C-alpha positions in Angstrom: 51.1 91.0 70.9 49.7 87.9 69.2 46.3 89.7 68.5 48.1 92.6 66.9 50.2 90.3 64.8 47.1 88.3 63.8 45.3 91.5 62.8 48.2 92.5 60.7 48.2 89.0 59.0 44.5 89.4 58.1 45.2 92.9 56.8 48.1 92.0 54.5 48.2 88.2 54.3 52.0 88.6 54.4 52.8 87.6 58.0 52.4 84.2 59.6 52.7 83.5 63.3 54.2 80.1 64.2 55.5 78.5 67.5 59.1 77.5 67.5 59.4 73.7 67.3 60.7 71.7 70.3 63.4 69.4 69.1 64.9 66.4 71.0 68.6 66.7 72.0 70.9 67.2 75.0 72.8 70.3 76.4 76.0 71.3 74.7 79.2 70.2 76.4 82.6 71.5 75.3 85.0 68.8 74.1 87.4 67.4 76.7 90.7 68.5 75.2 93.9 68.7 77.2 95.3 72.3 77.1 98.6 72.9 75.3 101.7 72.9 77.4 103.1 76.4 77.1 106.7 77.4 77.8 108.2 80.9 77.9 111.1 81.9 75.7 114.4 82.1 77.6 116.7 85.1 77.2 120.1 83.5 76.8 122.1 86.0 74.7 122.8 89.7 74.9 122.4 92.1 77.8 119.6 94.4 79.1 120.8 97.9 79.9 119.8 98.6 83.5 120.8 102.2 83.4 118.6 103.3 80.5 115.8 105.5 81.7 114.3 109.0 81.7 116.3 111.2 84.0 115.8 114.7 85.3 117.2 117.2 87.8 115.0 115.7 90.5 116.1 112.1 89.8 119.8 113.1 89.7 119.7 114.6 93.2 117.3 112.1 94.7 118.3 108.8 92.9 114.5 108.1 92.5 113.6 107.9 88.8 109.8 108.1 89.4 110.2 111.9 89.8 111.7 112.2 86.4 108.6 113.4 84.5 107.2 115.8 87.1 107.4 119.6 87.1 109.4 120.8 90.1 107.1 122.9 92.4 109.5 123.5 95.3 109.4 119.9 96.4 111.3 119.4 99.6 112.9 115.9 99.9 113.8 116.1 103.6 110.7 114.8 105.4 111.7 116.6 108.6 111.5 119.9 106.7 108.1 119.0 105.3 106.6 118.3 108.7 107.5 121.7 110.1 104.2 123.6 110.7 103.9 127.1 109.2 103.8 129.9 111.8 100.5 131.6 112.6 99.7 134.8 110.8 98.5 136.0 107.4 101.7 137.5 105.9 103.6 135.8 103.0 106.0 134.2 105.5 103.1 132.4 107.1 101.6 131.1 103.9 101.7 127.3 103.9 104.8 125.6 102.6 105.5 122.6 100.4 104.7 121.3 97.0 101.0 122.2 97.2 101.7 125.8 98.0 104.4 125.9 95.3 102.0 124.6 92.7 99.4 127.2 93.7 101.8 130.1 93.3 103.2 128.7 90.0 99.7 128.6 88.6 98.9 132.1 89.7 101.9 133.5 87.8 101.0 131.4 84.8 97.4 132.8 84.7 97.7 136.4 85.8 98.4 139.3 83.4 101.8 140.6 84.4 100.7 144.2 83.8 98.0 143.9 86.5 95.9 146.3 84.4 92.7 144.7 85.6 93.2 144.3 89.3 89.8 142.8 89.9 90.5 140.0 87.3 93.9 139.3 88.9 92.4 139.0 92.4 89.7 136.7 90.9 92.5 134.5 89.5 94.2 134.4 92.8 91.0 133.5 94.7 90.0 130.8 92.2 93.5 129.3 92.3 93.5 129.2 96.1 90.2 127.4 96.0 91.4 124.8 93.5 94.4 124.0 95.8 92.3 123.8 98.9 93.6 127.0 100.6 91.4 129.4 102.5 90.3 132.7 100.9 91.9 134.6 103.8 95.2 134.3 101.8 93.8 136.2 98.8 95.0 139.6 100.1 98.4 138.2 101.1 99.0 136.7 97.6 97.7 139.8 95.8 100.3 141.9 97.7 103.0 139.4 96.9 102.1 139.3 93.2 102.3 143.1 93.0 105.7 143.2 94.7 107.1 140.4 92.5 105.9 141.8 89.2 106.8 145.4 90.0 110.3 144.7 91.3 113.2 145.6 88.9 115.3 142.5 88.1 118.4 144.6 88.3 119.3 147.8 90.3 120.8 149.4 87.2 117.8 148.7 85.0 114.7 150.1 86.7 112.4 149.4 83.7 113.5 145.8 83.6 110.4 144.4 85.4 108.2 141.4 84.9 105.2 143.7 84.6 106.7 144.8 81.3 106.9 141.3 79.9 103.8 140.7 77.7 102.2 137.3 77.4 103.6 137.0 73.8 107.1 137.4 75.2 107.0 134.6 77.7 106.5 130.8 77.8 105.4 129.1 81.0 106.3 125.5 81.9 108.6 125.1 78.8 109.2 121.3 78.6 112.5 120.0 77.3 113.3 116.4 76.4 116.5 115.4 74.7 118.8 112.3 74.4 121.2 111.6 77.2 124.4 109.6 76.8 125.7 107.7 79.8 126.6 110.0 82.6 127.9 109.4 86.2 127.9 111.4 89.3 131.7 111.7 89.3 131.7 112.8 85.6 129.0 115.5 86.3 131.0 116.8 89.3 134.1 117.0 87.2 132.3 119.2 84.6 131.4 121.7 87.3 134.8 121.5 88.9 136.9 121.6 85.8 135.1 123.5 83.1 136.1 126.9 84.2 133.1 127.5 86.4 133.8 130.3 88.9 133.8 129.1 92.5 130.4 129.4 94.0 131.2 128.3 97.6 134.0 126.5 99.4 132.0 123.3 99.8 130.2 123.2 96.4 132.7 121.0 94.8 132.4 118.4 97.5 128.6 118.5 97.4 128.7 117.8 93.6 130.9 114.8 94.3 128.3 113.5 96.8 125.5 113.3 94.3 125.8 109.6 94.2 123.2 108.7 91.5 123.7 105.5 89.6 125.0 105.9 86.0 122.2 106.8 83.7 121.5 107.1 80.0 118.5 107.5 77.8 116.7 110.8 77.9 116.7 113.8 80.2 113.4 115.7 80.8 112.4 118.9 82.6 110.1 121.9 82.9 111.4 125.4 82.9 109.0 127.6 84.9 109.3 130.5 82.5 111.3 131.6 79.6 110.9 135.2 78.5 112.4 137.7 76.1 113.4 141.3 76.9 115.0 143.3 74.2 117.1 140.9 72.1 117.9 138.6 75.0 116.3 135.5 76.4 116.1 134.6 80.1 114.9 131.7 82.2 113.1 132.2 85.5 112.2 129.8 88.3 109.6 130.5 91.1 110.7 129.4 94.6 108.3 129.5 97.5 111.0 128.2 100.0 110.6 129.5 103.5 114.0 131.0 104.6 112.9 133.3 107.4 110.2 135.8 108.6 111.8 138.9 107.1 113.0 140.0 103.7 116.4 140.4 105.4 116.5 136.6 105.6 116.5 136.4 101.8 119.8 138.2 101.1 122.2 137.1 98.4 124.3 135.1 100.9 121.2 133.2 102.2 119.9 132.6 98.7 123.3 131.2 97.7 123.2 128.8 100.6 119.8 127.6 99.6 120.9 127.3 95.9 123.8 125.1 97.0 121.9 122.9 99.6 119.1 122.1 97.2 121.3 121.7 94.1 119.4 124.5 92.4 122.7 125.4 90.8 122.7 122.1 89.0 119.1 122.6 88.1 119.5 126.0 86.3 122.6 124.8 84.5 120.6 121.9 83.0 117.9 124.4 82.2 120.5 126.7 80.6 121.7 123.8 78.4 118.1 123.1 77.3 117.3 126.8 76.5 120.7 127.1 74.7 119.9 124.2 72.5 116.3 125.4 72.0 117.4 128.9 70.8 120.2 127.5 68.6 117.7 125.3 66.7 115.3 128.2 66.1 117.6 131.1 65.2 120.2 131.1 62.5 122.1 133.9 64.0 121.9 132.8 67.7 124.9 133.5 69.8 125.0 132.6 73.5 126.9 135.6 74.7 124.7 138.0 72.7 121.3 136.4 73.1 121.3 134.5 76.5 120.5 137.0 79.2 120.8 134.9 82.3 119.0 133.1 85.1 116.7 134.4 87.8 115.4 132.5 90.8 112.6 134.3 92.5 112.2 133.4 96.2 108.9 135.1 96.3 108.6 135.3 100.1 111.6 137.6 100.3 110.8 140.1 97.6 109.9 143.5 99.1 110.2 147.0 97.5 111.7 148.4 100.8 114.7 146.1 100.4 115.1 146.3 96.6 116.2 143.6 94.0 119.2 142.4 96.0 116.8 140.5 98.3 114.7 137.6 97.2 116.2 137.3 93.7 119.1 135.1 92.8 120.7 135.9 89.5 123.5 134.4 87.4 124.7 133.9 83.9 126.6 130.7 83.4 129.7 131.1 81.2 129.5 129.9 77.7 132.4 127.5 78.4 130.4 125.9 81.2 127.2 125.5 79.2 129.0 124.1 76.2 131.0 121.7 78.4 127.9 120.4 80.2 125.9 120.2 76.9 128.8 118.1 75.3 129.0 115.8 78.3 125.2 115.1 78.3 125.4 114.4 74.6 128.4 112.1 74.9 130.8 114.4 73.1 133.0 115.0 76.1 134.8 112.2 78.0 135.6 112.5 81.6 
């Protein structure tokens, strides 16, 4: 390196190579300064709201706020249910249960073309999704059959053309998130809304189950994810996918059985919260929106029980909450209705 620098110096007479001088001195030592004595500020006036948080359907029924910002994919909160092994076999009733399976099925319906015009592409989506969630490819045929039965099943007996296969991608929104302010609500107040707002009786014990919610008073915001909102004609609908295991035959997914599941898991509360969110969403985006005219209803698809041999009365729970009920619940959540 020095020889090269020297050659360059001779060539240009513009560079000089010098050794750094060695100077006397001693190593640096930081000054001996006593640290400042710090003291935290004390909160002596005012109050801290302990009930201010982000709530959701899940947190209201489980009293655990950490679930408030998560999409609901058929979570089961009873650990004894979660530990039940799935029966052997390859039919849809044998498909694994729980949140992982629910997430897999949700994603398939988010990705697949409802018309199933390209069967090979749909099967590829199913296979890829199974792989991402750690399920074996032996389930591909099972879920392909299930998807066909779900999408080609009429939602109503009297409307044979009213099928999901006729809902284009432009006419539906998946995982529609809502997030709106929440005034202070209580479990008793929420129960009173369902009991006293003109809601038709659902089951003899539903009133009591609402009273047993038991969550701590909460205010702040409420957040959730609607599996799917779609438009058919001039009406808008909300739909929720459920992979709950209720039995080994479509006969186990009758209206009476579905109603029992809807009550036990508080899905009735869930879809009323969703109905309020969709009602507000549509009211903000359409100047001529009218609930009775434009809100079509709620569909909960228990996908294991949908079978063409049994028809739409099995595996599909349907309801349209009354306008009075949706308005009363919306007003209570917004603090415009006292209980």
